[in-house]
N, C-alpha and C positions, 0 to 999 in steps of 0.2 A: 683861536678862531683863525682868520686872517689878518693883513698886514691893511684892508681896505675896509673901512669904518663901511662905507657904504658896502660891502659884497658882506657884511656882513650882518648887513640890515634886510640885506636880503634871503640872506640864507636860515635865520633867526626862526627859530620851528619852522620849518618850512614839512618838512616831512611827518604824515604821516604813515605808520610804519603798518603796511596788509601783508607780513607775512602766512597767512593763509589761504589770500588769493594769490590764483597763479601770475605767471609760471611757475615763483618757490612754491605756492601748492601743498605750506608745512601743517603738523596737524599743531593740537595748542600748546600743546610741553614746549615744542624745537621753537615754536614764535615768541612767545615770554621769555623764553630761556634769550633768544635772537635780541627781541624788544631788550627787556633785563638791562644785558652787557651795554647797550647801545646809552640807554640814564647811566651807565657805570660808568663812559669810555671820557673821552677828552674830547669827544662835538657832540654832544650831548645836547646843545646847545641850538643843535640841528633841527633834531626830532621835539614833535605834534605829542601826538595823539596814537594807540595803539584803535585800529578799526578790525570791529567785530561781527557778525550777527548777531542778535538776538537772541533766537534761536540756538545758539552755540552760545551763549555764557554757563550751561551746565557744563560748559569741560576748563572751564576756568573752574576750578578744585582748587581746595583751600590750603592745597597743598600749593599748587602753584603761586597763588597770592602769597604766600611767607615772605618773597621777591620782593614786597613794598609795605609801605607799611603808612604810617601818618602823617614824618616828613614826608614820604615821599612816595605821595598814589602813584597809581596806578590811571592813566586816562584816555578813556571811553570813545572814541566816536561807533556809532554804532547805527547795523543798517539793521532797517525792517518794511516786509512788505506790508507790512498787514500791523502800525503800530496799537490805536486801540485793542486787538485784542491781545498783540504783549506783550500790552501795560504791569499784565498781573505778574511774568513772569519777569519784563524788567522789576521790582516794586521787589520784589522774592531777593532778585540777587542783591540789589543795594542793600537791603537790610540787611543780607548774612554778613553783608563784607563794609559793613559801615564804615565811615570814614578812613581807609583801603582805596577805592573804588571811585573815582570820578566821573560822573556822565556830563563829561563837556558839551559831545556832537551828535546831530542823530543824519543820518542819508537818506533819501527814500528814491521810489521812483512810481513816476506818475505815469501813466499811458496814455491817456491826451489832457486836455484843457478840464473837461469834464469832469476828470476821475480828482488833475491838481482843485480845482474849487473844493471838492467834499477832502481830498484830502485837507487842505488846510486850515480846515473849516475846526474837523475833526484832532489837529494837531496839535491845535491854537486853543484850542477848551479841554484838553489834556493839560499842558502843562498850564495855563488858569491857573489848575485846581492844584497843580503841584509846584509846592513853591522851591523845596527841598531840589527843585534843578532845574539851569536854568541852559540849555543845549542851543547852540548857534545848532540850524536845520537848514537844510543844506536838500532840492529837489532836482533830480535827475529828467530831462524830459525821455520817453523808448526814443531809439532810433524806430523809425521807420521814411516809409516814403513820400509826408507830410510833415516832413520834423521841419524840411528850410523854410516853409509857408507857417506851422505852426510857433518857432521859437522868436519871437518878436512880441505873441499871445501870449505864454508860456509866462516870460520876464516879464513880459508888464500886470498882470494875474494876478504873481510873487509881490512887485513893486504893490500894484492896488491895497491890498488886502495891506502891507507892510503900514505902509498908511494909518489905512483904515483902523490898526489894532494896534500901532504905535510898536512893532516889531519890527526884528530885523532877519527877514528868514530870508536864503538866500539860491543860489545855483552852483550846478555842480555836471562838470561838464566829462563827458569820459573821452578819454584821447588818444587810446591805445587795447590793447590784448595780448592774446597767443595765437591768430593770425591777420593778414596783411587784411583782407577785410575788415577789418575792428579798428582798420587807422583812419582815423577821417582825416577831409582835406585842408590843407587851412585857407579855405577859404569858409568855409565853413567853423573851424575853430574863433577863425577872426572875427565871422557874424556876432559866433556867440559874446564873444568880451563884448562887442559893440553894440552889443542888443542890452548887456546887460550891465553899464558905461551909462546907456542914456535912460537906462529906467533906473542908476543907481545903486543897483543892487551888489551884494557878494557874492563872489565863487571860489570854489573851491575846485578841483583835475583828479585825476584821476587814472590810472591805469596809465602804460604807458612812454611813461617819463622819469626814465632811470637813468638818463643819462640829462648833462646841460644844454651841450649844443643839435642840431635837427641834426642825421647823418643815415647812410642807406645804413639800415640791418641787413649780414648774409643769412642769419637763422630764418629770419620771418620774413628775410625778401622784400620788404618795402624799409621806406624814411619815416622813421621815428626821430617824433617831433621833440623838442630839449625845451627841459624847465624854464631857459635862461631867455627864451625866446618867444617863448609864452608870456613871460610874470614881466620883464621886461618892454617886449612888447605891450602888453595890459598897460603899467604904468600910464605907455607914452601912449600910446592912446588916450586916458584917460587924461592924461595933460594937458598936450598938442591937439588935441579933436581930429586926428588925424581917424580916415575913410579904411576902407574895408580890404582898398587894393595896398593901401602905403605897411597896413599892418602887419597884409600875405607877406612884404615882399620881407620883412622882420621874422615872420614866425619860420620862414627859407633860409635864410640866411643859416651858409654852413661854415662862413668862418671864424675864426671864434674871437678873431685877435678884432673881429671891427666889433665883439664888446666889450665894455675896457670900464675901466671898474679905479677909480682914486679912491682920493680918503672924503672926497665929501661927494661925489657923485657917480650916476654912473653914465658913461657915455655909447651912444649905439651914431655915430657917423653922424651926422648935424645935428642928434637930439640930445639934448642934460636931464636925469633928474635925480636932484640933490638927495645928500645922505636922510634929512628931511620927513624930505617927501618919498624915497622908498620907504619910512617905515609909515606916513598916511597910510598912505596905497595897498602895504600889504596889511596894516590892522581894518581899513574901513573895504579894501572893496580883492584881494587876494591871500588869502586866506592861508592854504595849504595844498597840496600832491597828497593824493594814496600812492604808495610805491610796497612792492611787494622789496625787492634790495635797497639796501642803507647804505651797502658797501659799494654798488655800481657806483650813486651817483658823489661819492665821497671818492672816490680812488680816479674818474675822473674830474675830480677837481683839481686837488694836487698831481696827476696828470698834465697838469692847464699850469699849475704853479701855483695855484692860487691859492690853496691850503696850506 
């Protein structure tokens, strides 16, 4: 671990391993092997769930599952385009891998507000009946020309549903991909964070966050977002109720020396978040981010002298 308690709190179970997805695009055997190696390493405190589509659960053979047991189970976050129709496949898999696999997360995409409403109801109905699992559920709003106009309505819809049914469904934001056009602007990221803040719903992030600090990537030919920028900026946005412009300033900061870690706080310019607040915000609002690489963020943190 780091010598800074605040950094440890920020990094604790921060990364969901997504080796099956681009740009890594590994097969199931290689992905499970990598995840298992991470879990057995001295950096295992930074890793969280293994991300896999429900449609690919049949690739997770009993032989691959021998890497895990009751004391060291495989924690899964599942991606589903149609949870209702994939439920039987999921239940069969969980039954045959009982006590070895734990279903911790569910990630879905809604095309628009109407499909969100239908999916929220269907998902709640299923989970209300299935007492064997209680995943954290996150909805991504599919990118479209109407995205900026719909984001506030989208998060408001999730928040209203949460209040009515006493659940904690959240919002998932895509922060990159294999092409430069797949990277959202910092203003879009800031708008998402502030919208979720205003509705008091949790967030998780995915894609494009292999590095702690925002920087230009020579391969993709665009600026890649940093997970320090997003998570620390998000916490500052919650604590100090800053607006979009100030949050964009944090999100676009490419100077690693501006992100200062102390034993009891994280500091960016005149803003600070205490260690206890970091733990609170991570647990309640900034859950994790999906990455197909675990090595790259670890290498960067080591190069910065933080690990």
